[in-house]
C-alpha positions as CSV (number, residue, x, y, z in Angstrom):
1,M,-1.2,19.9,14.9
2,R,-3.7,17.4,14.1
3,I,-2.7,14.7,11.8
4,G,-4.1,12.0,9.8
5,L,-2.2,8.7,8.2
6,A,-3.2,7.3,5.0
7,G,-1.7,3.9,4.6
8,A,-1.5,2.0,8.1
9,G,1.1,-0.8,7.0
10,A,4.7,-1.1,8.1
11,F,5.9,2.1,7.4
12,G,2.8,4.0,8.3
13,E,3.3,2.8,11.7
14,K,7.1,3.9,12.1
15,H,5.6,7.5,11.4
16,L,3.1,7.0,14.1
17,D,5.9,6.0,16.3
18,G,7.5,8.8,15.8
19,L,5.0,11.4,16.0
20,K,3.6,10.1,19.2
21,N,7.3,11.7,20.6
22,I,6.6,15.1,19.2
23,D,4.9,17.6,21.7
24,G,1.5,19.3,20.5
25,V,1.1,16.5,17.8
26,E,-2.3,14.3,17.7
27,I,-3.3,11.4,15.6
28,T,-7.0,12.0,14.6
29,S,-7.6,9.9,11.8
30,V,-6.4,6.8,10.1
31,I,-7.0,5.5,6.5
32,S,-6.2,2.2,5.1
33,R,-7.1,-0.1,2.2
34,R,-8.7,-2.7,4.7
35,A,-11.0,-1.2,7.4
36,D,-9.9,-4.0,10.0
37,Q,-6.5,-2.4,9.6
38,A,-7.2,1.1,10.1
39,A,-9.7,0.6,13.0
40,A,-6.8,-1.5,15.0
41,V,-4.1,1.0,14.3
42,A,-6.3,4.0,15.1
43,A,-7.0,2.4,18.5
44,K,-3.6,1.6,19.1
45,Y,-2.6,5.1,18.3
46,G,-5.6,7.1,19.5
47,A,-7.1,8.3,16.6
48,G,-11.0,9.0,16.7
49,H,-11.5,8.1,13.1
50,S,-10.7,5.5,11.0
51,G,-12.0,4.4,7.5
52,T,-10.8,3.1,4.0
53,E,-11.5,6.3,1.8
54,L,-8.7,9.4,1.8
55,D,-12.0,11.5,0.8
56,E,-13.6,11.0,4.3
57,M,-10.3,12.1,5.8
58,L,-9.9,15.0,3.8
59,A,-13.2,16.2,4.5
60,R,-12.7,16.4,8.2
61,D,-12.1,19.8,10.0
62,D,-9.8,17.9,12.5
63,V,-7.1,17.0,10.2
64,D,-4.5,19.8,9.8
65,A,-1.9,17.9,8.0
66,V,-1.8,14.4,6.2
67,I,0.9,11.7,5.9
68,L,0.7,9.5,3.0
69,C,2.3,6.1,3.3
70,T,0.2,4.5,0.3
71,P,1.6,2.7,-2.8
72,T,3.9,4.6,-4.9
73,Q,1.2,4.6,-7.8
74,M,-1.0,6.5,-6.0
75,H,1.5,9.4,-4.2
76,A,1.2,12.2,-6.7
77,A,-2.8,12.4,-7.2
78,Q,-3.3,12.0,-3.3
79,A,-0.7,14.7,-2.6
80,I,-2.6,16.8,-5.1
81,A,-6.1,15.9,-3.5
82,C,-4.8,16.7,-0.1
83,M,-3.5,20.3,-0.8
84,E,-6.7,21.2,-2.9
85,A,-8.8,20.1,0.3
86,G,-6.5,22.7,2.3
87,K,-4.2,20.2,3.9
88,H,-0.4,20.3,4.4
89,V,1.1,17.0,3.2
90,Q,3.9,14.9,3.5
91,V,4.2,12.0,0.8
92,E,6.5,8.9,1.6
93,I,8.9,8.4,-1.2
94,P,8.6,8.5,-4.1
95,V,6.7,11.7,-4.7
96,A,5.7,10.0,-8.1
97,D,6.6,7.5,-10.5
98,S,7.2,9.9,-13.5
99,W,8.6,13.4,-13.8
100,A,5.5,15.2,-15.1
101,D,3.4,14.0,-11.9
102,A,6.5,15.2,-9.9
103,Q,6.4,18.5,-11.7
104,A,2.5,18.5,-11.2
105,V,2.7,18.1,-7.5
106,L,5.2,21.1,-7.1
107,K,2.9,23.0,-8.9
108,K,-0.1,22.5,-6.8
109,S,2.0,23.2,-3.7
110,Q,3.3,26.5,-5.5
111,E,-0.5,27.2,-6.2
112,T,-1.8,26.7,-2.8
113,G,1.2,27.7,-0.7
114,L,0.8,24.4,1.5
115,T,3.6,22.5,2.9
116,C,4.5,19.7,0.8
117,M,7.4,17.2,1.8
118,V,8.6,14.0,0.6
119,G,10.1,11.5,2.8
120,H,13.5,11.7,1.5
121,T,14.5,10.0,4.8
122,R,18.4,9.8,4.4
123,R,18.8,14.0,4.7
124,F,17.4,13.2,8.4
125,N,19.3,10.0,9.5
126,P,22.1,11.1,12.3
127,S,24.7,9.5,10.4
128,H,24.1,11.7,7.5
129,Q,23.3,14.7,9.1
130,W,26.8,14.4,10.9
131,V,28.7,13.9,7.3
132,R,26.5,16.9,6.0
133,Q,27.8,19.0,9.2
134,K,31.4,18.1,8.2
135,I,30.7,19.0,4.7
136,D,29.2,22.6,6.0
137,A,32.2,23.4,8.1
138,G,34.5,22.9,5.1
139,D,36.3,19.9,6.9
140,F,35.2,17.3,4.3
141,N,34.3,17.2,0.6
142,I,32.8,14.2,-1.2
143,L,35.1,12.8,-4.2
144,A,32.7,9.8,-4.7
145,M,30.1,7.7,-3.2
146,D,29.4,3.9,-3.4
147,V,26.1,2.6,-2.5
148,E,24.7,-0.5,-1.8
149,T,20.9,-1.4,-1.8
150,F,20.1,-4.7,-1.0
151,F,16.9,-6.8,-0.2
152,F,15.6,-10.5,-0.8
153,R,12.1,-9.5,-1.9
154,R,11.3,-12.3,-4.6
155,T,7.6,-12.2,-3.3
156,N,5.6,-9.1,-2.7
157,M,6.0,-8.4,1.0
158,N,6.4,-5.3,3.1
159,A,8.9,-4.4,5.9
160,K,6.8,-6.6,8.3
161,G,7.2,-9.7,5.8
162,E,3.2,-9.3,5.4
163,P,2.0,-9.5,1.6
164,R,1.5,-6.4,0.0
165,S,-1.2,-5.4,-2.5
166,W,1.1,-3.2,-5.1
167,T,4.8,-3.8,-6.5
168,D,7.9,-1.9,-5.3
169,H,10.3,-0.4,-7.5
170,L,14.1,-0.4,-7.4
171,L,14.5,2.9,-9.7
172,W,11.3,4.8,-8.7
173,H,11.6,4.1,-4.7
174,H,14.9,2.6,-3.9
175,A,17.4,4.5,-6.2
176,A,15.6,7.9,-5.3
177,H,16.9,7.8,-1.8
178,T,20.5,7.9,-3.1
179,I,20.3,9.8,-6.3
180,D,18.5,13.1,-3.8
181,L,20.9,12.1,-1.1
182,F,23.8,12.3,-3.5
183,Q,23.2,16.0,-5.1
184,Y,22.1,17.0,-1.6
185,M,25.5,16.0,0.0
186,A,27.7,17.0,-2.9
187,G,26.1,20.2,-3.6
188,S,26.0,19.9,-7.5
189,K,23.5,18.3,-9.6
190,V,23.7,15.4,-11.6
191,V,24.8,15.9,-15.1
192,T,25.5,12.4,-16.4
193,A,23.6,9.3,-15.5
194,N,23.8,6.1,-16.7
195,V,21.7,2.6,-15.7
196,V,21.3,-1.1,-16.7
197,Q,19.0,-3.6,-15.2
198,G,18.5,-7.2,-15.2
199,P,15.8,-9.6,-16.2
200,K,12.5,-8.9,-14.8
201,H,10.6,-11.1,-12.5
202,P,8.3,-13.4,-14.2
203,A,5.2,-12.8,-11.6
204,L,6.5,-9.3,-10.2
205,G,7.0,-8.0,-13.7
206,I,9.8,-5.5,-12.4
207,A,13.7,-6.0,-12.8
208,M,15.4,-7.5,-9.4
209,D,18.7,-6.2,-10.0
210,M,20.3,-2.7,-11.3
211,S,23.4,-0.7,-11.7
212,I,23.6,3.3,-11.7
213,Q,26.5,5.1,-12.2
214,M,26.3,9.2,-11.8
215,K,28.5,12.3,-12.4
216,T,27.8,15.8,-11.0
217,E,28.7,19.3,-12.3
218,A,31.6,19.5,-10.2
219,G,32.9,15.9,-11.1
220,Q,32.0,13.5,-8.1
221,I,31.0,10.2,-9.0
222,C,28.6,7.7,-7.7
223,T,28.2,4.0,-8.2
224,L,25.1,2.5,-6.7
225,A,24.3,-1.2,-7.0
226,L,20.6,-2.3,-6.2
227,S,19.2,-5.6,-5.8
228,F,16.1,-7.5,-4.5
229,N,17.8,-11.1,-5.1
230,N,20.5,-10.4,-2.2
231,D,20.1,-13.2,0.5
232,G,21.9,-11.3,3.1
233,P,21.9,-8.0,5.3
234,L,18.9,-6.0,4.1
235,G,19.2,-2.2,3.7
236,T,21.1,0.7,2.0
237,F,24.6,1.2,3.1
238,F,26.4,4.5,1.9
239,R,30.2,4.8,1.6
240,Y,31.5,8.4,1.5
241,I,35.0,8.7,0.1
242,G,36.5,12.4,0.6
243,D,39.3,14.3,0.6
244,T,39.9,14.1,4.6
245,G,38.5,10.6,5.2
246,T,36.2,7.7,4.5
247,Y,32.7,7.5,6.2
248,I,30.2,4.3,6.0
249,A,26.5,5.0,6.6
250,R,24.0,2.5,7.6
251,Y,20.6,4.0,8.5
252,D,21.0,6.0,11.6
253,D,24.6,4.6,12.4
254,L,28.0,5.9,11.3
255,F,31.6,4.3,11.1
256,N,34.8,5.4,9.5
257,G,36.4,3.6,6.8
258,K,38.1,1.3,9.2
259,E,34.4,-0.1,10.5
260,E,35.0,1.8,13.7
261,P,32.0,3.2,15.4
262,I,31.7,7.2,15.4
263,D,29.2,8.7,17.8
264,V,26.4,10.4,16.1
265,S,23.9,10.5,19.5
266,K,24.5,14.3,19.8
267,V,23.5,15.2,16.1
268,A,19.9,15.4,16.8
269,V,17.2,15.1,19.6
270,S,16.4,11.4,18.4
271,M,18.5,8.5,16.9
272,N,15.3,7.6,14.6
273,G,15.5,9.2,11.3
274,I,11.7,8.9,10.6
275,E,10.8,10.8,13.9
276,L,13.6,13.5,12.7
277,Q,11.5,14.0,9.6
278,D,8.6,14.1,11.0
279,R,9.6,16.5,13.4
280,E,10.8,18.8,10.4
281,F,7.5,18.3,8.9
282,V,5.7,19.8,12.1
283,A,8.3,22.5,12.5
284,A,7.9,23.7,9.0
285,I,4.5,23.9,9.1
286,R,4.3,25.7,12.7
287,A,7.1,28.2,11.4
288,G,5.5,28.9,8.0
289,R,8.8,27.9,6.5
290,E,9.9,25.4,3.5
291,P,11.3,22.2,5.1
292,N,14.1,20.3,4.2
293,S,13.0,17.7,1.3
294,S,10.0,20.0,0.3
295,I,8.9,18.8,-3.2
296,G,10.8,21.9,-4.5
297,K,14.3,20.8,-3.0
298,V,13.8,16.9,-3.8
299,L,12.6,17.6,-7.4
300,D,15.7,17.2,-9.4
301,C,15.9,14.0,-8.1
302,Y,13.0,12.9,-10.2
303,R,14.4,14.6,-13.1
304,V,17.3,12.0,-13.2
305,I,15.5,9.0,-12.4
306,G,13.0,10.3,-15.4
307,E,16.0,10.3,-17.6
308,L,17.1,7.0,-16.3
309,A,13.7,5.5,-17.0
310,A,13.5,6.7,-20.7
311,S,17.2,5.0,-21.1
312,L,15.8,1.6,-19.8
313,E,12.8,2.2,-21.8
314,A,15.1,2.7,-25.0
315,Q,17.1,-0.1,-24.0
316,D,14.7,-3.0,-23.9
317,G,11.1,-1.6,-23.9
318,W,11.3,-1.4,-20.1
319,S,8.0,0.8,-18.8
């Protein structure tokens, strides 16, 4: 499996670190906004080609699949371009920043029959997989979820603390993780969703604080708080409140409601959610099957986000 990476920033390297642990996978091309960055990352991971244009990568016959870690605003168009070039594609979350574009990506995947997977990593973290196994076994049913997504990002920086060329978004990116995971774990579609947001940052032009409430057809509720203003522990923390227990997931780690650790080391072959996500991408292509977090399986998340975005626009002219 010969894979090209577009977007050699902080998250792109996380994918490359995961891919190097998968048998039979070769990184053949690295594309990034800056030629020097692309060349350095290509050299580090043994790719024979680097450049600045996605078209260069898509024209190569030594690229079977592409992983897109580019700015959110490029995701939908680039995912479609990859499939039009005959390449399988995994696009980092979110697949799009509009409901119409998300639907267009699904349509292209259906037309081409190629694998199109979206980077909804929470489906793959061992912590959430452990809870899902309890649900599938009939030992746990979700009544409510309380989620905090907190960062301190008052300047435009990436996960490495380096300047970034594009602006992140609480709703289309960070809320997408929770909205998809809530429906996936609850086994029921969201039918009611409400959102409010705080003032927009004068330079970044985005709201820095947001609150979302959701309810499924089955009656489960989720409360999600998001902030780029939180000066404290960074990340997203999920509390599952169910009929037989409470579980708290912090990335790949899991605790019960009393903050006692739960051993999830036997859940999967790795404790790295990104690596497990990439393993699923490669395995699905090899087996010719639909992957977990395919565009089809995560699409309804973007329906909900689109409705929330419309609500915000109606509230205060948000766009």
